[in-house]
C-alpha positions in Angstrom: -25.5 17.2 -10.9 -27.3 14.7 -13.0 -29.6 14.9 -16.0 -33.4 14.8 -15.8 -35.0 11.4 -16.0 -36.9 10.9 -19.2 -40.4 9.2 -19.0 -40.0 5.5 -19.6 -43.1 3.3 -19.7 -41.1 0.1 -19.7 -41.6 -1.9 -16.5 -39.3 -4.7 -17.2 -37.8 -6.4 -14.1 -34.2 -7.6 -14.6 -34.9 -11.0 -13.3 -31.6 -12.2 -14.8 -29.8 -9.6 -12.7 -31.6 -10.2 -9.4 -33.2 -13.6 -9.1 -36.5 -13.2 -7.4 -36.9 -15.2 -4.2 -37.9 -14.9 -0.6 -34.4 -13.9 0.2 -33.4 -11.7 -2.7 -34.5 -8.3 -4.0 -35.3 -7.5 -7.6 -34.1 -4.2 -9.2 -36.7 -2.7 -11.5 -35.9 -1.3 -14.9 -38.8 1.1 -14.5 -36.7 4.2 -14.6 -39.6 6.3 -13.3 -42.4 6.5 -15.7 -43.4 9.7 -13.9 -41.6 12.9 -13.5 -41.1 14.3 -9.9 -43.9 16.8 -10.5 -46.3 13.8 -11.4 -45.2 12.0 -8.2 -46.0 15.1 -6.1 -49.5 15.3 -7.7 -50.2 11.6 -7.0 -49.1 11.8 -3.4 -51.4 14.8 -2.8 -54.3 12.8 -4.3 -53.8 9.7 -2.1 -52.6 11.3 1.1 -54.8 13.3 3.4 -53.7 15.0 6.6 -56.1 12.9 8.7 -54.8 9.6 7.3 -51.1 10.4 7.6 -49.1 9.7 10.8 -48.0 12.8 12.6 -44.4 13.6 11.7 -41.8 13.5 14.4 -39.9 16.6 15.5 -36.8 15.3 13.6 -38.9 14.8 10.5 -40.3 18.3 10.8 -36.8 19.7 11.0 -35.7 17.7 7.9 -38.7 19.0 6.0 -37.7 22.6 6.8 -34.2 22.0 5.4 -35.4 20.5 2.0 -35.2 22.9 -0.9 -38.6 23.7 -2.4 -37.5 22.5 -5.9 -36.3 19.2 -4.5 -38.3 16.0 -3.9 -39.9 15.5 -0.5 -39.2 12.5 1.6 -42.5 10.8 0.5 -41.8 11.6 -3.2 -38.2 10.2 -2.9 -39.5 7.0 -1.2 -42.1 6.5 -4.0 -39.4 6.8 -6.7 -37.1 4.4 -4.8 -39.8 1.8 -4.7 -40.1 2.1 -8.5 -36.4 1.5 -8.9 -36.2 -1.3 -6.5 -38.9 -3.9 -5.9 -38.7 -3.6 -2.1 -40.6 -6.5 -0.4 -43.3 -5.4 2.0 -41.4 -6.9 5.0 -38.6 -4.5 4.4 -39.3 -1.4 6.4 -37.8 2.1 6.1 -35.4 2.3 9.0 -33.7 5.7 8.2 -33.7 8.5 5.7 -31.2 11.3 5.1 -31.5 14.5 3.1 -27.9 15.8 2.4 -25.7 17.3 -0.2 -22.4 16.5 -2.0 -20.0 19.1 -3.2 -19.6 19.4 -7.0 -16.9 21.3 -8.9 -19.4 24.1 -9.1 -22.2 24.1 -6.5 -23.7 21.1 -4.7 -26.0 18.2 -5.4 -28.7 17.5 -2.9 -29.6 13.9 -2.3 -32.0 11.6 -0.6 -30.7 8.4 1.0 -32.9 5.7 2.5 -32.1 2.4 4.3 -34.8 -0.4 4.2 -34.2 -3.4 6.5 -35.8 -6.7 7.2 -35.8 -8.3 10.6 -37.0 -11.7 11.8 -37.2 -12.2 15.6 -35.1 -9.1 16.0 -32.4 -10.5 13.8 -31.1 -8.4 10.8 -31.9 -10.5 7.7 -31.4 -8.1 4.9 -31.0 -4.4 4.0 -31.3 -2.2 0.9 -29.6 1.1 0.9 -30.4 3.6 -1.9 -29.5 7.2 -2.8 -30.9 9.5 -5.5 -30.6 13.0 -6.7 -33.2 15.0 -4.7 -33.6 17.3 -7.7 -34.0 14.9 -10.7 -34.8 11.6 -9.0 -31.9 9.8 -10.7 -30.7 6.7 -8.8 -27.1 7.3 -7.7 -26.4 4.4 -5.4 -27.9 1.0 -4.7 -26.5 -1.5 -2.2 -28.1 -4.7 -1.1 -27.2 -7.2 1.6 -28.9 -10.5 2.5 -28.0 -12.8 5.3 -28.9 -16.1 3.6 -27.1 -19.1 5.0 -28.9 -21.3 2.4 -27.2 -19.6 -0.5 -24.7 -21.9 -2.1 -22.7 -20.4 -5.0 -22.0 -22.8 -7.8 -18.6 -23.8 -8.9 -17.7 -23.5 -11.8 -19.3 -20.1 -11.9 -22.8 -19.7 -13.4 -22.0 -16.1 -14.5 -18.4 -15.2 -15.6 -17.1 -11.7 -16.2 -18.3 -11.6 -19.8 -21.8 -12.6 -18.7 -21.8 -10.1 -15.9 -20.9 -7.3 -18.4 -24.0 -8.1 -20.4 -26.1 -8.0 -17.3 -24.5 -4.7 -16.3 -25.0 -3.1 -19.7 -28.7 -4.1 -19.7 -29.1 -2.8 -16.1 -27.6 0.6 -17.0 -29.8 0.8 -20.1 -32.8 0.7 -17.9 -31.7 2.4 -14.6 -29.5 5.1 -16.1 -30.6 5.3 -19.7 -29.5 8.9 -20.2 -25.9 7.9 -19.6 -25.6 4.9 -21.9 -24.1 6.9 -24.8 -21.8 8.9 -22.4 -19.8 5.9 -21.0 -17.5 3.2 -22.2 -16.7 -0.1 -20.5 -13.4 -0.2 -18.8 -11.9 -3.6 -19.7 -9.1 -3.4 -17.2 -10.9 -2.2 -14.0 -11.9 -5.0 -11.6 -10.3 -7.8 -13.7 -9.4 -10.8 -11.6 -6.4 -12.4 -13.3 -6.4 -15.6 -11.4 -9.2 -18.0 -12.2 -11.6 -18.5 -9.2 -11.3 -21.4 -6.8 -14.8 -21.1 -5.4 -18.2 -19.7 -6.3 -17.7 -16.8 -3.9 -16.9 -14.3 -6.7 -18.0 -10.7 -7.2 -17.5 -9.2 -10.6 -16.7 -5.5 -10.4 -17.5 -3.6 -13.6 -16.9 0.0 -14.4 -18.1 2.2 -17.2 -16.0 5.4 -17.6 -17.4 8.8 -18.6 -16.3 9.8 -22.1 -15.6 13.5 -22.7 -14.4 14.7 -26.1 -13.6 11.1 -26.9 -11.4 10.8 -23.8 -12.3 8.9 -20.6 -12.6 10.9 -17.5 -11.7 8.2 -15.0 -13.1 10.0 -11.9 -16.7 9.9 -13.3 -18.1 6.5 -13.9 -20.9 4.0 -13.4 -19.8 1.0 -11.3 -21.6 -2.3 -10.6 -20.9 -5.4 -8.6 -22.5 -8.6 -9.7 -22.0 -12.0 -8.1 -21.5 -15.3 -9.8 -25.2 -16.1 -9.6 -26.0 -13.0 -11.6 -27.3 -10.8 -8.7 -26.7 -7.1 -8.8 -25.3 -6.3 -5.4 -24.1 -2.7 -5.9 -24.7 0.2 -8.3 -23.0 3.5 -8.2 -23.3 6.6 -10.5 -20.5 9.0 -9.8 -21.0 12.0 -12.0 -20.4 15.8 -12.0 -22.0 17.7 -14.8 -20.8 21.0 -13.5 -17.2 20.4 -14.7 -16.3 22.4 -17.8 -13.8 20.3 -19.9 -11.4 22.1 -22.3 -11.3 21.1 -25.9 -7.7 20.4 -26.8 -6.6 20.1 -30.5 -2.9 19.2 -30.0 -1.4 16.9 -27.5 1.5 14.5 -27.1 1.2 11.1 -28.7 1.3 8.1 -26.4 5.0 7.4 -27.4 5.9 11.0 -26.7 4.2 10.9 -23.4 6.0 7.7 -22.4 9.3 9.3 -23.2 8.4 12.3 -21.0 7.3 10.1 -18.2 10.5 8.0 -18.4 12.5 11.3 -18.2 10.5 12.5 -15.2 10.4 9.2 -13.3 12.5 9.1 -10.2 12.2 5.8 -8.4 13.1 5.8 -4.7 15.2 3.3 -2.8 13.3 1.9 0.1 14.0 -0.8 2.7 10.9 -2.9 3.2 10.0 -6.1 5.1 7.4 -8.3 3.4 4.8 -8.6 6.1 4.3 -12.4 5.8 7.9 -13.4 4.8 9.6 -16.2 6.7 12.9 -14.3 6.5 12.4 -10.9 8.3 15.5 -9.3 7.0 15.1 -5.9 5.2 14.8 -6.0 1.4 16.2 -3.1 -0.7 13.6 -2.1 -3.3 12.9 0.5 -5.9 9.5 2.2 -5.6 7.9 4.4 -8.3 4.6 5.9 -7.2 2.1 6.7 -10.1 2.2 10.3 -11.4 0.9 12.4 -14.3 2.3 14.6 -17.0 0.6 17.5 -18.7 -0.7 16.1 -22.1 0.4 19.2 -24.0 3.9 19.9 -22.6 4.8 16.7 -20.9 5.5 18.6 -17.6 5.4 16.4 -14.5 2.5 17.4 -12.2 2.3 17.0 -8.5 -0.4 14.4 -7.8 -2.8 16.2 -5.4 -4.8 13.1 -4.8 -1.8 11.2 -3.4 -0.5 11.9 0.1 3.3 12.3 -0.2 4.9 10.8 2.9 3.3 13.0 5.6 2.4 15.7 3.0 5.9 16.9 2.3 9.2 16.4 0.6 12.2 14.8 2.3 15.2 17.1 2.8 18.4 16.5 0.8 20.5 16.7 3.9 20.5 14.7 7.2 20.3 16.4 10.6 24.1 16.0 10.9 26.9 14.6 8.7 28.0 12.1 11.4 26.3 10.5 14.4 26.6 12.7 17.5 27.0 9.7 19.8 27.3 5.9 19.8 24.2 3.8 20.3 23.6 3.0 23.9 24.1 -0.6 25.0 21.2 -2.6 26.3 20.8 -2.6 30.1 18.0 -2.8 32.7 16.1 0.4 33.2 14.5 0.8 36.6 11.1 2.5 37.3 12.8 5.5 38.8 15.2 5.9 35.8 12.3 5.6 33.3 10.3 8.4 35.1 13.4 10.6 35.2 14.1 10.1 31.5 10.7 11.5 30.7 10.9 14.4 33.1 14.3 15.4 31.8 13.2 15.2 28.1 9.9 17.1 28.3 8.5 20.1 30.1 5.6 18.7 32.1 2.9 21.2 33.0 3.3 22.6 36.5 -0.2 21.3 37.5 0.6 17.7 36.5 0.3 15.0 39.2 2.2 11.6 38.9 -0.3 8.7 38.7 1.9 5.6 38.4 3.8 3.2 36.3 3.5 -0.3 34.8 6.0 -2.7 33.3 5.3 -4.9 30.3 7.1 -7.6 28.4 6.2 -9.2 25.1 7.9 -11.8 22.9 8.2 -11.2 19.1 7.6 -14.7 17.6 9.1 -13.6 14.3 12.5 -12.8 15.9 12.4 -14.8 19.1 13.4 -11.7 21.1 11.7 -10.4 24.2 11.0 -6.7 24.5 10.0 -4.7 27.6 8.8 -1.1 28.3 7.7 1.1 31.1 4.4 2.9 30.9 4.2 6.1 33.0 1.1 8.4 33.5 0.3 11.8 35.0 -2.9 13.7 35.4 -3.2 17.4 34.7 -5.5 19.4 37.0 -6.7 23.0 37.3 -8.5 24.3 40.3 -8.8 20.7 41.6 -10.5 19.6 38.3 -9.1 17.0 35.9 -8.4 18.8 32.6 -6.0 16.4 30.9 -3.4 13.6 31.1 0.1 12.6 30.1 1.2 9.1 29.1 4.7 7.9 28.0 6.5 4.7 27.2 10.2 4.0 27.8 12.0 1.0 26.5 13.0 -1.2 29.4 16.3 -2.3 27.9 17.7 0.8 26.3 15.9 3.8 28.0 14.8 5.0 24.5 11.6 7.1 24.7 9.1 5.3 22.5 6.3 7.8 22.8 5.0 10.8 24.8 1.5 12.2 24.6 0.2 15.2 26.5 -3.5 16.1 26.3 -5.2 19.0 28.1 -8.2 21.2 27.6 -6.8 24.5 26.3 -10.1 26.1 25.5 -9.3 28.9 27.9 -5.7 29.3 26.8 -4.4 32.4 25.1 -5.0 32.5 21.3 -1.6 34.1 20.7 1.1 31.7 19.3 4.4 31.9 21.0 6.2 29.9 18.4 6.4 29.8 14.6 6.6 26.8 12.3 10.4 27.5 11.7 11.0 27.6 15.5 9.0 24.4 15.9 11.2 22.7 13.4 14.3 23.9 15.2 13.0 22.5 18.5 12.1 19.1 16.8 15.6 18.8 15.3 17.2 19.6 18.7 15.0 17.0 20.3 16.2 14.4 17.8 19.8 15.3 18.6 19.2 14.7 22.3 17.0 11.6 22.0 18.5 9.8 19.0 22.1 11.2 18.7 23.5 8.0 17.2 21.0 8.3 14.3 21.2 12.0 13.4 23.2 11.2 10.3 20.3 9.0 9.1 17.4 11.3 10.0 16.0 13.7 7.3 13.4 16.4 7.9 10.2 16.1 5.9 9.7 19.6 4.7 6.0 20.5 4.4 4.3 22.8 2.0 2.7 26.1 3.2 -0.7 24.5 2.9 0.3 21.9 5.5 2.8 23.6 7.8 0.4 26.3 9.1 2.2 29.3 7.7 -0.8 30.4 5.6 -3.1 30.9 8.6 -0.8 30.7 11.6 -3.4 32.2 14.0 -5.4 29.0 13.6 -2.6 26.6 14.4 -2.8 24.8 17.7 0.2 22.6 17.2 2.9 22.1 14.6 3.6 18.5 13.5 7.1 17.7 12.4 8.2 14.4 10.9 11.5 12.8 10.0 12.4 10.0 7.5 15.0 7.4 8.5 17.4 6.6 5.6 20.3 4.2 5.4 22.7 4.6 2.4 20.1 6.9 0.9 17.3 4.4 1.1 14.2 5.3 3.1 13.3 2.8 5.9 9.7 2.2 5.0 8.6 0.9 8.4 10.3 3.4 10.8 8.3 6.3 12.2 9.6 9.5 13.8 7.1 12.3 14.7 7.1 15.3 17.0 4.3 17.7 17.7 5.0 21.2 19.2 2.2 23.1 21.0 2.0 26.5 19.2 0.7 28.2 22.4 3.3 27.0 24.8 6.2 26.0 22.6 6.5 22.7 24.4 6.4 19.2 23.0 2.9 17.7 23.3 3.4 14.5 21.2 6.5 12.4 20.5 6.5 9.1 18.7 9.5 7.0 17.6 9.4 3.5 16.2 12.7 2.2 15.0 12.8 -1.5 13.9 15.7 -3.5 15.3 16.9 -4.5 11.8 20.4 -4.9 10.6 21.6 -3.1 7.5 24.8 -3.6 5.4 27.8 -1.5 6.3 28.3 -0.5 2.7 25.6 0.5 0.2 24.7 -2.4 -2.0 25.3 -2.1 -5.7 21.9 -1.4 -7.1 20.1 -1.6 -10.5 20.7 1.3 -12.8 17.8 3.8 -12.3 17.0 3.8 -16.0 16.5 0.1 -16.0 14.4 0.4 -12.8 12.2 2.9 -14.7 11.8 0.5 -17.6 10.7 -2.2 -15.2 8.2 0.1 -13.6 6.8 1.2 -16.9 6.1 -2.5 -17.7 4.1 -2.5 -14.4 2.0 0.6 -15.3 -0.3 1.5 -18.2 -0.2 5.1 -19.5 -3.8 6.5 -19.7 -5.0 9.7 -21.3 -7.6 11.3 -19.1 -8.6 14.6 -17.4 -7.4 15.7 -14.0 -9.7 18.0 -12.0 -8.1 19.9 -9.1 -10.3 21.8 -6.6 -8.5 24.7 -4.8 -10.5 26.0 -1.9 -10.0 29.7 -0.9 -11.0 30.9 2.5 -10.6 34.5 3.6 -8.5 35.1 0.5 -6.1 32.3 1.3 -5.8 28.7 -0.1 -6.6 25.9 2.3 -6.1 22.1 1.9 -9.1 20.0 1.0 -8.8 18.3 4.5 -9.3 21.8 6.1 -12.3 22.5 3.9 -14.0 19.3 4.9 -13.2 19.9 8.6 -14.8 23.3 8.4 -17.9 21.9 6.6 -18.3 19.1 9.2 -18.0 21.6 12.0 -20.6 23.9 10.5 -18.2 26.8 10.4 -18.7 27.5 6.7 -21.7 29.3 5.3 -22.7 30.0 1.7 -20.1 32.1 -0.1 -17.5 32.0 2.6 -15.3 29.5 0.7 -14.5 29.9 -3.0 -13.7 26.9 -5.1 -11.3 27.3 -8.1 -11.4 24.4 -10.5 -8.5 23.5 -12.7 -9.2 21.0 -15.4 -6.2 19.6 -17.3 -5.7 16.9 -19.9 -3.0 14.5 -18.6 -1.2 11.2 -19.2 -1.2 9.3 -16.0 0.4 6.1 -14.8 -2.2 3.4 -13.8 -1.3 0.1 -12.4 -2.1 -2.9 -14.7 -4.4 -5.5 -13.3 -2.5 -7.8 -11.0 -3.3 -10.7 -8.6 -0.6 -9.7 -6.1 1.1 -6.8 -4.5 4.7 -6.4 -5.9 8.0 -4.8 -5.2 11.0 -4.4 -7.4 14.3 -5.7 -5.9 16.8 -2.9 -6.3 19.7 -5.2 -6.5 18.5 -8.0 -8.8 15.8 -6.3 -10.7 13.4 -9.1 -10.0 9.7 -8.7 -9.1 8.8 -10.1 -5.7 5.5 -10.7 -3.9 5.1 -8.0 -1.2 3.4 -10.5 1.1 5.8 -13.4 1.1 8.9 -11.9 -0.5 8.9 -14.7 -3.1 10.2 -14.0 -6.6 7.3 -13.6 -9.1 6.5 -12.0 -12.4 4.1 -9.5 -13.9 2.3 -12.0 -16.1 0.5 -15.1 -14.9 2.7 -18.2 -15.6 1.6 -20.3 -18.5 2.7 -23.8 -19.5 4.0 -24.5 -23.0 3.3 -28.2 -23.1 -0.5 -28.5 -22.3 -2.2 -27.2 -25.4 -4.8 -29.8 -26.4 -4.0 -31.9 -23.4 -7.1 -33.7 -21.9 -6.4 -31.9 -18.6 -5.5 -28.5 -20.1 -8.0 -26.5 -18.1 -7.2 -27.9 -14.7 -3.4 -27.9 -15.4 -3.5 -24.2 -16.3 -5.5 -23.5 -13.2 -2.8 -25.1 -11.0 0.0 -23.4 -12.9 -1.7 -20.0 -12.5 -1.7 -20.4 -8.8 1.9 -21.8 -8.9 0.6 -25.0 -7.3 2.6 -26.7 -10.1 6.1 -25.4 -10.9 7.4 -24.9 -14.4 10.7 -26.0 -15.8 11.7 -23.9 -18.9 8.0 -23.2 -19.4 6.9 -26.8 -19.2 4.6 -28.3 -16.6 5.4 -32.0 -17.6 1.8 -33.2 -17.2 2.5 -36.9 -17.5 5.2 -37.1 -14.9 4.4 -38.5 -11.5 3.5 -35.9 -8.8 5.6 -35.8 -5.6 4.3 -35.6 -2.1 5.6 -32.1 -1.7 3.9 -30.9 -4.9 0.7 -32.6 -3.8 0.6 -30.9 -0.5 1.4 -27.5 -2.1 -1.5 -28.1 -4.6 -3.9 -29.0 -1.8 -3.1 -26.1 0.5 -3.4 -23.5 -2.3 -6.7 -25.1 -3.6 -8.1 -25.4 -0.1 -7.2 -21.8 1.0 -8.1 -19.9 -2.2 -4.5 -19.5 -3.3 -2.9 -18.9 0.1 -1.8 -20.7 3.3 -4.3 -19.9 6.0 -4.9 -17.1 8.5 -2.3 -17.1 11.3 0.1 -19.5 9.6 3.0 -17.1 9.0 3.6 -16.2 12.6 4.0 -19.9 13.4 6.3 -20.6 10.4 8.4 -17.5 11.0 8.9 -18.6 14.6 10.0 -22.1 13.4 12.3 -20.6 10.8 13.9 -18.3 13.5 14.6 -21.4 15.6 15.9 -23.2 12.5 13.3 -25.8 13.3 10.9 -27.8 11.1 8.3 -30.3 12.2 9.7 -32.8 9.8 13.4 -33.9 9.8 13.6 -33.9 6.0 11.8 -30.6 5.3 14.2 -27.7 6.1 13.0 -24.2 6.9 14.4 -23.0 3.6 12.6 -25.7 1.6 10.2 -24.4 -1.1 7.6 -26.8 0.4 8.2 -25.8 4.1 5.3 -23.4 4.3 2.8 -25.7 2.7 3.8 -28.8 4.6 3.7 -26.9 8.0 0.4 -25.5 7.0 -1.0 -28.9 6.2 0.2 -30.2 9.5 -1.5 -27.3 11.4 -4.7 -28.0 9.5 -4.6 -31.7 10.4 -4.4 -32.7 6.8 -1.3 -34.8 7.5 0.2 -36.5 10.5 3.6 -36.1 12.1 4.2 -39.9 12.0 7.8 -40.8 12.6 9.0 -37.2 11.9 9.8 -37.7 8.2 7.8 -36.5 5.3 9.7 -37.7 2.2 8.7 -34.7 0.0 10.2 -36.0 -3.2 8.5 -39.4 -3.1 5.7 -40.1 -5.6 2.1 -40.2 -4.6 -0.3 -43.2 -5.1 -4.0 -43.1 -5.8 -4.6 -44.6 -2.4 -2.7 -41.8 -0.7 -4.4 -39.1 -2.8 -7.8 -40.3 -1.9 -7.1 -40.0 1.8 -5.7 -36.6 1.4 -8.7 -35.3 -0.5 -11.2 -36.8 1.9 -9.3 -35.2 4.8 -9.6 -31.9 3.0 -13.3 -32.4 2.7 -13.6 -33.1 6.4 -14.9 -36.6 6.1 -11.8 -38.7 6.9 -13.0 -39.9 10.4 -16.3 -41.0 8.9 -14.6 -42.7 5.9 -12.6 -44.8 8.3 -15.8 -46.7 9.0 -15.4 -48.4 5.6 -18.4 -50.7 6.2 -20.7 -47.7 5.8 -19.4 -47.2 2.2 -20.0 -50.3 0.1 -17.5 -50.1 -2.8 -17.6 -53.0 -5.2 -14.2 -52.4 -6.7 -12.6 -55.4 -8.4 -9.4 -54.7 -6.5 -10.9 -53.8 -3.1 -8.6 -56.2 -1.4 -5.6 -54.1 -2.4 -7.0 -50.8 -1.2 -5.8 -49.6 2.2 -8.2 -46.7 2.5 -11.4 -48.3 1.3 -13.8 -45.8 2.7 -11.8 -42.9 1.3 -11.7 -44.5 -2.1 -15.4 -45.0 -2.0 -16.0 -41.3 -1.2 -13.8 -39.9 -3.9 -15.3 -42.3 -6.5 -18.8 -41.6 -5.3 -18.2 -37.9 -5.6 -16.7 -38.4 -9.1 -13.4 -36.8 -7.9 -11.5 -39.9 -9.0 -12.6 -42.5 -11.5 -12.3 -46.2 -12.0 -10.5 -48.1 -14.8 -12.4 -51.2 -15.9 -14.0 -51.4 -12.4 -10.6 -51.1 -10.6 -9.4 -48.3 -8.4 -5.7 -49.1 -8.9 -4.6 -47.9 -5.4 -0.9 -48.4 -5.9 -0.7 -46.6 -9.3 1.3 -43.4 -9.2 -0.6 -40.2 -9.8 0.5 -37.9 -12.6 0.6 -34.1 -12.4 -2.3 -34.0 -14.9 -4.4 -36.5 -12.9 -3.7 -34.6 -9.7 -4.8 -31.3 -11.2 -8.1 -32.8 -12.4 -8.7 -34.4 -9.1 -8.3 -31.1 -7.2 -10.4 -29.2 -9.7 -13.2 -31.8 -9.0 -12.5 -31.4 -5.3 -13.2 -27.7 -5.6 -16.6 -28.5 -7.3 -17.5 -31.1 -4.6 -16.5 -28.8 -1.8 -18.9 -26.2 -3.2 -21.7 -28.7 -3.5 -21.2 -30.1 -0.1 -21.3 -26.8 1.8 -24.0 -27.3 4.4 -26.2 -24.5 5.7 -26.7 -24.2 9.5 -29.9 -25.6 10.9 -32.5 -22.9 11.7 -34.6 -23.7 14.8 
């Protein structure tokens, strides 16, 4: 619920926030100079029944649903047009009258979507939502398909500028909230400096209650680097009653309590774009909260705990019940019998057929196969369901089984309890995965999620297992069984066990206390409020997912579900701003990039030897992206740059700090084969990924099969590399087109390329000379690539419109 809009006679348009043009939309700061009652009166004066189009049946039904005290559709549209200067060629495509649940009660809303089309092509849209009771703008989102837009680089509007625009915007659009919020300096921060003009600044203003930020209520805006407001969101709930607390733990006391309560988990992971696909043992500490008065650890209701449950302390068995079956060749008949022996198929099921598939995993070089088997389920000659299953073609392992049928006429009485379903699932694991039973752990679910609170409503019990090796959870393995509560038979079975190899003995890991210290460096500790909604239906608590399902199905009427709201003051762990996803190596204690597996650090790298250097800005940019490596904190700006370093710098600059989409599959395959495109660049070289990427993007040629990554780079070579990256190398080879009057033209091998980079001011002359054979320093290379980024932005060409 939001506050009433106060009359505001200012009609200032934030032109600085939304540059007015044929392809952009201006947001008005006219925060409704009229109250909803005035809007109603005006609409009655200007609209007569004879002049108004006849409402459709759907519109009539919507009008009947609108509360009398709420704005009508026409009134809401008029207010929207005051907030947003919607051009005349934007037509109202759809409108929706709805409601959102608050801690106490609901908030009714109007949402409208205005679109612009040219020759049936969608050119732009403006989506807005407001409170149907007060007219307060709650959400604004704009999209424009403008191929002529060309963001500037460096940015016209940086984050500090965007914050000023956001503050001015809030002051006009949501003036009543200005004194109730505080800018969140951490949220949305992009640590890495941008490499292009395609930047969106995300800014959030947190609600302040009793001097404390409530992080789940906020005003959030998205402003691009040209100063355009793209999104606005007011997320607020005035129905929450916050307690006033006089005494609480200090930050230091809270940190001590959090350290005592923290219990990092050992997990095996595989970085999803790593060249080496071996499992990595990591420590994971998910964020949690402690009560701000007592320091008691609280269960985080907003976080789904591994299939909504706690992992059992004991495995299914102490020792494996059998040895792992050897690989063989499974026939079609054998595959079908494996399924029919493992599951109780319905008596009215009819076999349909099988298919055999093979696929090659490029990351491992192995070929895998499986049989797919299908049945139809019929009743009285009519199709009422189906069964599908997959069996591994080499091991006979059942990968999945899925039975679906229309049970609408089945008996409502359950023949099996949750406890019996768990027993059946455990027995299934012992039969299907006997060699793994000492590594499988039941995930014990809470009553809210295991169906014991309202057993009569349960159609099936879902039972999951975690796979552990030496006490570490295998993050990427999945074992799940679903038992039909009406029949007691398995209706769903899914097992995915990665063919990874693990050490025979448990590795020596980092002391847990040290792991906690590392993780507390990763997190901030924030004092805030936590609001928990507990829904009560028929006198019993139900999960929030169940509540939303009942609402969506229309099974809940007014007063049928109670909502108990618990508001607590807490200290919570919040991840600090980071430019990469990280994991903590449980053996070494080093931080690694979750994508590549490379060693990294929490803070951006910074060079010690560039303060005051003429190339300081560009050098720091390249150091931040790790395009230039440091030695004992020094970047050595005046040393000559090597071919390997140059390629790494180019690839990172060209691809916004990464390689390029689809590269890792290719490089992982090469690494598996112990191959490299170049004889002198091994698969374990720090330049391997970048050089292979450059080859794939046609930035370099294979030549004689050698690359010489440690050789120095000349200005002539760098000019060709930059022009290739710009996409003009073929044209530049016609050097007669580019008349470059360099004093040393006779010494230049790539004359056209030299003319292009000098003409674009990417590289400069020295007394009229290009100096093609001069070695390029690391500082000169960083400046050249910074200028390359500027030129790339300026040279972006819009498609021709016919």
